[in-house]
C-alpha positions in Angstrom: 62.2 -54.6 11.8 62.5 -56.0 8.3 64.2 -59.2 9.6 61.3 -59.6 12.1 58.7 -59.3 9.3 60.7 -61.8 7.2 60.9 -64.3 10.1 57.1 -64.0 10.7 56.5 -64.6 6.9 58.7 -67.7 7.1 56.8 -69.0 10.0 53.4 -68.4 8.5 54.3 -69.9 5.1 53.6 -73.6 4.6 56.2 -75.7 6.3 58.7 -77.4 4.0 60.2 -79.4 6.9 62.9 -76.8 7.4 61.6 -75.1 10.6 60.1 -76.7 13.6 58.4 -73.5 14.5 56.7 -73.3 11.1 55.5 -76.9 11.4 54.2 -76.2 14.9 52.3 -73.1 13.6 50.8 -75.3 10.8 49.6 -77.8 13.4 48.3 -75.1 15.7 46.3 -73.5 12.9 44.8 -76.8 11.9 43.7 -77.4 15.5 42.1 -74.0 15.6 40.2 -74.6 12.4 38.9 -77.9 13.7 37.9 -76.3 17.0 36.0 -73.6 15.1 34.1 -76.2 13.2 33.2 -78.3 16.3 30.1 -76.2 17.3 28.5 -77.0 13.9 28.0 -80.6 15.0 25.8 -79.7 17.9 22.2 -78.4 17.9 22.4 -76.7 21.2 24.9 -73.9 21.9 27.1 -74.7 24.9 29.0 -72.0 26.8 32.4 -73.7 26.0 31.7 -73.2 22.2 31.6 -69.4 22.8 35.1 -69.6 24.2 36.2 -71.8 21.2 34.8 -69.2 18.8 36.4 -66.3 20.7 39.8 -67.9 20.9 39.9 -68.9 17.2 38.6 -65.5 16.0 41.4 -63.8 18.0 44.0 -66.2 16.7 42.9 -65.6 13.1 42.8 -61.9 13.5 46.2 -61.8 15.0 47.5 -64.1 12.2 46.3 -62.0 9.3 46.8 -58.6 10.7 49.6 -56.6 9.3 52.6 -56.0 11.6 54.0 -52.5 12.1 
């Protein structure tokens, strides 16, 4: 279990170019942040924005929640 936690920590930490998975995580989180900001550019609330918000909130909660 400790090795699993250490690996998750290595993935979530800022990528130093050593791990493709960590770099992919960084890109994925950047896209999620941009998606969560997208609805702020529109005056009207479209249904697709609800799903963007729901998806990004779930991702952020799963990312910061403690494991085990």
